[in-house]
C-alpha positions, 0 to 999 in steps of 0.5 A: 072166826068165831070161837066155839063158846056158848056165849059166841053161839048165843050171839049169832043164834035166831033171836026173839022178835023183840030183840030183833026190833030193838037191834034194827031199832038201834041200827036206825039211831046210830046211823041217825046219829051220824047223819044229823051232823052231816045234815047240819053241816049240809053235806051230801050224805046226810041223815037219810042216808046214814040211816039206811046205811046202818039200818040195811048193815044191821038187817043184812047181818040179822038175816043169816042169824035169823035164818040160823045159817049163821050158828050152823057155819059162823063163816057165813056171817064173816062174808055177809060182812065182807059183802057190806063193806064192798057194797058201802065202798061203792056208795062212798066212792059215788059220795067221793067223785060226785064231780070232777074234783074229789070231794066228801072224803068225810062223808064217805068215811061217816057212810062207812062208820055207819055201816060198821055201827049197824053191823055191830048192833045188828050182831048184838053188839049194842055197847060197842055200836053205842060207844062207837056212835059216841067216838064217831060223833065226837070226831065229827063234830068236836074235832071238826071245830078244832080243825077249823081253828 
């Protein structure tokens, strides 16, 4: 999964508390950006949901990093990520099947992307997280206006 290079091992090595705080804080921020859009449109999964999903995803990937398990066995991080994806899929399904009709696909996708963004920043890939957030916001905000026309 990971190449055994010193730069890769640095990403999955235990990190100082200040950086830990930054990663978790950025996890909240990227979730908030997606959530604010959903909240503004009065959708079922809004600000708090997307913030919690993103923050939780960042937290889950940080646990094996902080314990040093990810550095000893990088496959552990892959298993954690796979578990997050399954759990978030369950939340998304609950959003879609909120009533007897299938609705909320975009809200479920927003939850899914919030999770991916949280995992990215939790793993220290903060540039990827920021770029992903900008792209997701563009899709949710700008393309929604074009779709409505």
